[in-house]
C-alpha positions as a Markdown table, in Angstrom:
| # | Residue | x | y | z |
|---|---|---|---|---|
| 1 | Met | 8.3 | 11.9 | 1.4 |
| 2 | Ile | 5.5 | 9.6 | 2.5 |
| 3 | Asp | 6.4 | 6.1 | 3.1 |
| 4 | Tyr | 2.8 | 5.1 | 4.4 |
| 5 | Leu | -0.5 | 6.4 | 5.8 |
| 6 | Tyr | -2.2 | 4.5 | 8.5 |
| 7 | Gly | -6.0 | 5.7 | 9.2 |
| 8 | Ile | -9.5 | 5.0 | 8.8 |
| 9 | Phe | -10.8 | 3.3 | 5.3 |
| 10 | Asn | -13.5 | 6.2 | 5.1 |
| 11 | Ser | -14.9 | 5.5 | 1.2 |
| 12 | Lys | -14.2 | 3.8 | -2.0 |
| 13 | Ser | -14.7 | 4.1 | -5.6 |
| 14 | Lys | -13.2 | 2.7 | -8.9 |
| 15 | Gly | -9.7 | 2.9 | -8.5 |
| 16 | Ala | -9.5 | 5.0 | -5.5 |
| 17 | Ile | -10.1 | 5.3 | -1.7 |
| 18 | Thr | -10.1 | 7.9 | 0.9 |
| 19 | Leu | -8.4 | 7.4 | 4.1 |
| 20 | Glu | -9.3 | 9.5 | 7.0 |
| 21 | Ile | -6.3 | 10.6 | 9.2 |
| 22 | Asn | -6.9 | 13.3 | 12.2 |
| 23 | Gly | -10.0 | 14.5 | 10.6 |
| 24 | Ile | -8.2 | 14.9 | 7.2 |
| 25 | Gly | -9.4 | 12.9 | 4.1 |
| 26 | Tyr | -6.5 | 11.7 | 1.4 |
| 27 | Ser | -7.5 | 10.7 | -1.7 |
| 28 | Ile | -5.4 | 7.6 | -2.8 |
| 29 | Ser | -5.2 | 5.8 | -6.2 |
| 30 | Val | -5.2 | 2.1 | -5.6 |
| 31 | Pro | -5.2 | -0.9 | -8.2 |
| 32 | Phe | -9.3 | -1.4 | -8.4 |
| 33 | Ser | -8.6 | -5.3 | -8.5 |
| 34 | Asn | -7.0 | -4.9 | -5.0 |
| 35 | Leu | -10.0 | -3.4 | -3.4 |
| 36 | Ser | -11.5 | -6.8 | -2.4 |
| 37 | Arg | -8.4 | -7.5 | -0.1 |
| 38 | Phe | -9.2 | -4.0 | 1.6 |
| 39 | Pro | -11.3 | -4.2 | 5.1 |
| 40 | Thr | -14.6 | -3.0 | 5.4 |
| 41 | Ile | -15.4 | 0.6 | 5.4 |
| 42 | Gly | -14.6 | 2.1 | 8.9 |
| 43 | Asn | -11.7 | -0.1 | 9.7 |
| 44 | Leu | -8.0 | 0.9 | 10.1 |
| 45 | Val | -5.7 | 0.3 | 7.3 |
| 46 | Lys | -2.3 | 0.8 | 6.5 |
| 47 | Ile | -1.2 | 1.9 | 3.0 |
| 48 | Tyr | 2.1 | 2.2 | 1.4 |
| 49 | Ile | 2.3 | 5.3 | -0.6 |
| 50 | Val | 4.0 | 6.7 | -3.8 |
| 51 | Glu | 3.8 | 10.3 | -4.6 |
| 52 | Asn | 3.8 | 11.9 | -8.1 |
| 53 | Thr | 3.7 | 15.5 | -8.9 |
| 54 | Ser | 2.4 | 16.6 | -12.0 |
| 55 | Gly | 3.9 | 19.1 | -14.4 |
| 56 | Met | 7.5 | 19.8 | -15.2 |
| 57 | Tyr | 7.7 | 22.7 | -12.5 |
| 58 | Gly | 5.5 | 21.3 | -9.9 |
| 59 | Gly | 1.9 | 20.8 | -9.4 |
| 60 | Pro | -1.0 | 18.8 | -7.6 |
| 61 | Val | 0.7 | 15.9 | -5.9 |
| 62 | Tyr | -1.1 | 12.5 | -6.4 |
| 63 | Leu | -0.9 | 9.6 | -4.0 |
| 64 | Tyr | -0.8 | 5.9 | -5.2 |
| 65 | Gly | -1.3 | 3.5 | -2.4 |
| 66 | Phe | -0.8 | -0.4 | -2.0 |
| 67 | Leu | -1.3 | -2.8 | 0.8 |
| 68 | Thr | 2.3 | -4.1 | 0.8 |
| 69 | Lys | 5.6 | -3.0 | 0.4 |
| 70 | Glu | 6.3 | -5.4 | -2.3 |
| 71 | Glu | 3.0 | -4.1 | -4.3 |
| 72 | Arg | 4.7 | -0.9 | -4.2 |
| 73 | Glu | 8.2 | -2.3 | -5.4 |
| 74 | Met | 6.5 | -3.6 | -8.5 |
| 75 | Tyr | 4.7 | -0.6 | -9.4 |
| 76 | Leu | 7.7 | 1.4 | -9.2 |
| 77 | Leu | 9.8 | -1.2 | -11.2 |
| 78 | Ile | 7.1 | -1.1 | -13.8 |
| 79 | Lys | 6.9 | 2.8 | -13.7 |
| 80 | Glu | 10.7 | 3.2 | -14.0 |
| 81 | Lys | 11.7 | 0.4 | -16.1 |
| 82 | Val | 8.8 | -0.1 | -18.7 |
| 83 | Pro | 9.7 | 2.3 | -21.5 |
| 84 | Gly | 6.7 | 4.9 | -21.9 |
| 85 | Thr | 5.2 | 4.3 | -18.8 |
| 86 | Gly | 3.9 | 7.0 | -16.5 |
| 87 | Ala | 2.4 | 6.9 | -12.9 |
| 88 | Lys | -1.3 | 6.4 | -14.2 |
| 89 | Lys | -0.1 | 3.8 | -16.9 |
| 90 | Ala | 2.0 | 1.8 | -14.3 |
| 91 | Leu | -1.4 | 1.8 | -12.1 |
| 92 | Glu | -3.3 | 0.4 | -15.1 |
| 93 | Tyr | -0.7 | -2.3 | -15.4 |
| 94 | Met | -0.9 | -3.0 | -11.7 |
| 95 | Asn | -4.8 | -3.2 | -12.0 |
| 96 | Lys | -4.1 | -6.5 | -14.1 |
| 97 | Val | -0.9 | -7.5 | -11.9 |
| 98 | Ser | -2.7 | -7.5 | -8.7 |
| 99 | Met | -4.9 | -10.3 | -9.9 |
| 100 | Ser | -2.1 | -12.5 | -8.9 |
| 101 | Phe | 1.5 | -11.4 | -8.4 |
| 102 | Arg | 3.1 | -14.8 | -8.3 |
| 103 | Asp | 1.7 | -15.8 | -11.7 |
| 104 | Phe | 2.8 | -12.3 | -13.2 |
| 105 | Lys | 6.4 | -13.0 | -11.7 |
| 106 | Thr | 6.4 | -16.4 | -13.3 |
| 107 | Ala | 5.0 | -15.0 | -16.4 |
| 108 | Ile | 7.8 | -12.6 | -16.7 |
| 109 | Thr | 10.9 | -14.9 | -15.7 |
| 110 | Ser | 9.4 | -17.9 | -17.9 |
| 111 | Lys | 8.9 | -15.3 | -21.0 |
| 112 | Asn | 5.3 | -16.5 | -21.2 |
| 113 | Phe | 3.5 | -14.6 | -23.5 |
| 114 | Ser | 0.2 | -16.7 | -23.4 |
| 115 | Met | 0.1 | -16.6 | -19.9 |
| 116 | Leu | 0.2 | -12.8 | -20.1 |
| 117 | Asn | -2.4 | -12.7 | -22.5 |
| 118 | Lys | -4.6 | -15.3 | -21.1 |
| 119 | Ile | -4.6 | -14.5 | -17.4 |
| 120 | Phe | -3.8 | -10.9 | -17.3 |
| 121 | Gly | -5.1 | -9.5 | -20.7 |
| 122 | Phe | -2.1 | -7.8 | -22.0 |
| 123 | Thr | -1.5 | -7.6 | -25.9 |
| 124 | Lys | 1.2 | -9.1 | -27.4 |
| 125 | Lys | 3.1 | -5.8 | -27.8 |
| 126 | Thr | 2.5 | -4.9 | -24.2 |
| 127 | Ser | 3.6 | -8.3 | -23.0 |
| 128 | Asp | 6.7 | -8.4 | -25.1 |
| 129 | Lys | 7.7 | -4.7 | -23.5 |
| 130 | Leu | 7.2 | -6.1 | -20.0 |
| 131 | Ile | 9.3 | -9.0 | -20.6 |
| 132 | Thr | 11.8 | -7.0 | -22.2 |
| 133 | Ala | 12.1 | -4.6 | -19.4 |
| 134 | Leu | 11.5 | -6.5 | -16.3 |
| 135 | Asn | 13.0 | -10.1 | -17.1 |
| 136 | Asp | 16.4 | -9.5 | -15.5 |
| 137 | Lys | 14.9 | -7.2 | -12.7 |
| 138 | Ile | 11.8 | -8.9 | -11.3 |
| 139 | Ser | 13.6 | -11.3 | -9.4 |
| 140 | Thr | 14.7 | -8.6 | -6.9 |
| 141 | Ile | 11.1 | -8.2 | -5.7 |
| 142 | Asn | 10.5 | -10.8 | -3.0 |
| 143 | Ala | 7.6 | -13.3 | -3.6 |
| 144 | Leu | 4.2 | -11.8 | -2.9 |
| 145 | Asn | 2.4 | -13.4 | -0.1 |
| 146 | Gly | -1.1 | -13.3 | 0.9 |
| 147 | Asp | -2.5 | -12.2 | -2.6 |
| 148 | Asp | -6.1 | -13.2 | -1.4 |
| 149 | Glu | -5.8 | -11.9 | 1.9 |
| 150 | Lys | -7.9 | -9.0 | 3.5 |
| 151 | Ile | -5.6 | -6.7 | 5.6 |
| 152 | Glu | -7.8 | -5.3 | 8.0 |
| 153 | Ile | -7.2 | -3.8 | 11.8 |
| 154 | Asp | -10.6 | -3.4 | 13.7 |
| 155 | Ile | -11.5 | 0.0 | 14.6 |
| 156 | Ser | -12.2 | -1.0 | 18.1 |
| 157 | Gly | -8.7 | -0.4 | 18.6 |
| 158 | Ser | -8.8 | 3.0 | 17.7 |
| 159 | Thr | -9.7 | 4.6 | 21.1 |
| 160 | Ile | -7.0 | 2.9 | 22.8 |
| 161 | Ile | -4.7 | 4.0 | 20.3 |
| 162 | Leu | -5.8 | 7.6 | 21.0 |
| 163 | Glu | -5.8 | 7.2 | 24.8 |
| 164 | Thr | -2.2 | 5.7 | 24.5 |
| 165 | Ile | -0.9 | 8.6 | 22.3 |
| 166 | Ala | -2.3 | 10.9 | 24.8 |
| 167 | Ser | -0.6 | 9.2 | 27.6 |
| 168 | Leu | 2.8 | 9.4 | 25.7 |
| 169 | Met | 2.3 | 13.0 | 25.1 |
| 170 | Ser | 1.4 | 13.9 | 28.7 |
| 171 | Leu | 4.9 | 12.2 | 29.6 |
| 172 | Gly | 6.3 | 14.9 | 27.2 |
| 173 | Tyr | 6.8 | 13.2 | 23.9 |
| 174 | Lys | 5.8 | 14.8 | 21.0 |
| 175 | Glu | 2.4 | 14.3 | 19.2 |
| 176 | Gln | 4.2 | 12.7 | 15.7 |
| 177 | Gln | 6.5 | 10.8 | 18.0 |
| 178 | Ala | 4.0 | 9.4 | 19.9 |
| 179 | Lys | 1.8 | 8.5 | 17.0 |
| 180 | Asn | 4.8 | 6.5 | 14.9 |
| 181 | Ala | 5.5 | 4.6 | 18.6 |
| 182 | Val | 1.9 | 3.6 | 18.8 |
| 183 | Asn | 1.0 | 2.5 | 15.6 |
| 184 | Ala | 4.2 | 0.0 | 15.5 |
| 185 | Ala | 3.3 | -1.3 | 19.0 |
| 186 | Tyr | -0.3 | -1.8 | 18.2 |
| 187 | Glu | 0.5 | -3.8 | 15.2 |
| 188 | Gln | 2.7 | -5.9 | 17.3 |
| 189 | Cys | 0.0 | -6.3 | 20.1 |
| 190 | Gly | -3.2 | -6.5 | 18.0 |
| 191 | Asn | -6.4 | -5.9 | 19.0 |
| 192 | Asn | -6.4 | -7.4 | 22.5 |
| 193 | Ala | -3.8 | -5.1 | 23.9 |
| 194 | Thr | -4.9 | -3.3 | 27.1 |
| 195 | Leu | -3.9 | 0.6 | 27.4 |
| 196 | Glu | -1.2 | -0.6 | 29.9 |
| 197 | Asp | 0.2 | -3.0 | 27.4 |
| 198 | Leu | 0.2 | -0.6 | 24.5 |
| 199 | Ile | 1.9 | 2.2 | 26.6 |
| 200 | Arg | 4.8 | -0.2 | 27.5 |
| 201 | Lys | 5.1 | -1.6 | 24.2 |
| 202 | Ser | 4.9 | 1.8 | 22.6 |
| 203 | Leu | 7.8 | 3.1 | 25.0 |
| 204 | Arg | 10.2 | 0.8 | 23.3 |
| 205 | Tyr | 9.8 | 2.7 | 20.3 |
| 206 | Met | 10.5 | 6.0 | 21.7 |
């Protein structure tokens, strides 16, 4: 099971992005209302993943991605708790919900049909279905912060990331183990980290 993917934001289209990791492009469906929060193409970004397999007996695996864990939790809550809602329909709902998670949560908990209609464009029938299904469950999701904030890591750090991974592998660590440690350390250090800093921090995650 994939928890998240961390790579280069390669391209985007309506409702989908391509994330490049080690020369492989992953097509990921995302709420198109979230695309304004993505970094500019060519930068690094972390995407939290939900996998969905089509067909009762297995088939292609489709990836759905979100910028925060809370967004992913909201998607899964809608998908699993709202009757008649599959992976694609849940993403359609998220396209509207992503406009303002705080307002959506408020509308559900206060049973505000008018708010769901005027702000998010849900019909009366859909609003009723959402409120009935989520009213006593949505409180489990933490308040979502940074609704309008871009989540971006400058690609200038990619060279130092690769150098750090190579350095750790030369010390005998496995490639995937080194990548996980370096990604965690880079998020903590930021773009100004030196190679020495990043190696030292990465070793703490080994």
